[in-house]
N, C-alpha and C positions, 0 to 999 in steps of 0.2 A: 472815952476818948470817941470825938466825931465831928460832924459837920451841923452847923448852926443856921437858922434863918431869922433874921428880924424883919418883920413886914409891917408897912405902914398899911394901916387898914383903911385910909382915907384914899390914897392915891394907887396903891397896889405895889409900890416900889419894895423891892427886897434889898437886904445886905447878906451875903452868904460869908461865913467865916468857920473856922476850925479850932479845936482844943484838944489837949491831952486830957484836961477835966473839963467837959463840955459844958457841964451844968455850972461849975465855978466860972467858966469865961463869959456864961450869960449873966451871970450875977454879977460879973465885973462890968459889962457892957451896959446893963441896967443902972448900976452906980454911977458909971461915967456919964451916960445920958441924963440921969437924974441931975449931975452936977455941973454940967456943961462942958465936960471935958474929955467926951470923946473924940478920938483921932479923925474919924470921918466927918468933916465939917460940914457935908450935905446933910447927911444923916443927923449929925446933932441938932443943925438949923430946923429941919422938918420936926424933929422929936419936939423941939422947944416951941415951934408953932402950932403942932396939932395936938401935943399933949400924949402923955402916957398912957391913956386910955385908948389911943388911936394905934397901938403898936403891939404886936404880938411877937412873942420868942419861943423858938421851939428848936428841938433837935431833928433834923431830918435824916439824919444817917449815923451810924456806929461803927466802930471799928471793933472787931473781936479781939480780945488780947491773947498773945501767943503764950506758950508754954514757958519760954525763955524770958527770965525776969529783966535780963539785960538789954532786950530787944529794943532797939530804936525806932519808934513809931513815926518819926517826921516826915520822912519819904512818903510813907504810907497815907498819913493824913493830908499831904500837899498833894497826891495823886488823887485823892478821894475829893478833897475841895476843887481840884481843877475839872475832874468829871462833873460835878455839879453844877459850877460856874458855868461851863460850855452847855450844859443841858438848859439852864434856867435863863442865861443871858442877862445877869443882873446890872445892867450898863445904860445909862441914859436916861430916857423916860422909864425904864422898866426896873432900875435899881441904883443903889448905892456904890457898887464895886466899881473898881477904875479897870479898862480892859489894859492888859500887859500889851507892852510894845511890841 
């Protein structure tokens, strides 16, 4: 579980996301981008233009599992993602995330 970053190595723009299975969500994003179906149209456009070799995918933070097997991590992940988005401000010329209204 954690927070991941997709970075455009040409222009430095980043996309921040989260996932319960962070490696799985990165693999899913790679698949979607490769097949032209990623939900973020601006990221998809740049991926098509610059090519796979100009993007990096990395986990930037992890959530440690709790002892309770029924614990719901969704709020913790959302809060951690919000912290990273506030810190990195991946909007406009700096990134692909959309600011919350």
